[in-house]
N, C-alpha and C positions, 0 to 999 in steps of 0.2 A: 350578450345581446348583439354584438357586432356581426355574428354569423347570419342572424336573421335578415339583416339588411344588405348583405353582400351582393345579391342579385339586383336588388333595387339600385344600389350604388353603380353597378355595372351598366344599368339602363338609364343613368343620369339623374337619379334621385339624390338631391344634395343633403348634407348634414342639416342645413337650415330647414328643409322640408320634414325630415325625420324628427327634428326637435319640435316642430310646430304641430305634429300629429295630436298630442293630447289636447290642444286648443284648436283643432281643425275647424270647428263651427264658427269661431270668431276670427280666424286667421285670414288675412288677405292673400296668402300664398296659394290657396286652393280655389279652384273655380266652383261655381254652384254644382256642376255635374260631379266633380270630385268629392265635394262635401256630402252629397246625398249617397254616393257610393260608399264612402267611409262610414257614414251613419248606418247604412245597410249592413256593412261588415261588422260594425260594432254591436249592433243588435243581434245578429246571428251568432257572434262569438260569445255574447253574454246571455241575456234573457231573451230568447227568440220569441217568447210570447208577447213581447213589446212591438213586434212587427204588426203595425196597424194599417188600416186602409189609407190613412193619411200618408204613411211612409210610401206606399205603392203609388199614390197619386203624385208625390214628389218625384219618385223614380221615373214615372211615365212622362214627366216634363222633360227629362233628359235622355231617356233610354227607350228603345222599342221593347215590346213584350219579349221577343227572343233574346235581346241583350240583357234584360232583367233576369231571365232564366239562366243565361250563361254566366252572368255575374254571380248569381246566387250559388250555382254549382261550383264555381271557382272558389268562392268564399268558404263554403262548407268543406270543400276538399282540404284547403289549407288549415281551417280550424280543426278538422278531424286529425290531420297530420300532426299539428302542434300538440293536440291533446294526447295522442298516442306517444309522441316523443316524451312528453312530460311524465306520463304514467310509467314509462319504461325507464325513467331516470336518465335519459340520454341528453347529450348536447347535440345540436345539429351538426352533422358531419361525422359523428362517432359510429362505430360499428355496433350493430344490434347484438346484445348479449344472448339472445335466444338462439338455440341450436335448431337447425332444420329437422323436420320430422324424420324419425328413423323409419326405415323400410320395414315391412313385415318380416323379411328375412333376418335383418339385424336384430329385431326384437326376439325372434325365435332362437337365434344363436345365443343371445344373452340369457334368455330364459333357461335353455338347456345347459348352459355352462354353470349356472347357479344352483342346479338341482343335484 
């Protein structure tokens, strides 16, 4: 898990903030703006069908429409990245075990050598 937070640590996120994330809603370490952004991320990472009009009303109290869209794109990019890493069985920072696609010429060469 330490690799997940490496960039955050480089940007000044403390161990105390990381430890407080599971209780972000009641923590005094996060601003109301940060809390609603974390809630948005939590919903998009879990059951996205829980994204309600009330959530967007709360987001609009702290973010403009373009900021909400940008935040959403960033969240789903990282959620998707994390899910891909998981299904490939990788740890962050490992080399992907998948091989690049073979060219048509390589495929023909292999096919003719097996005949």
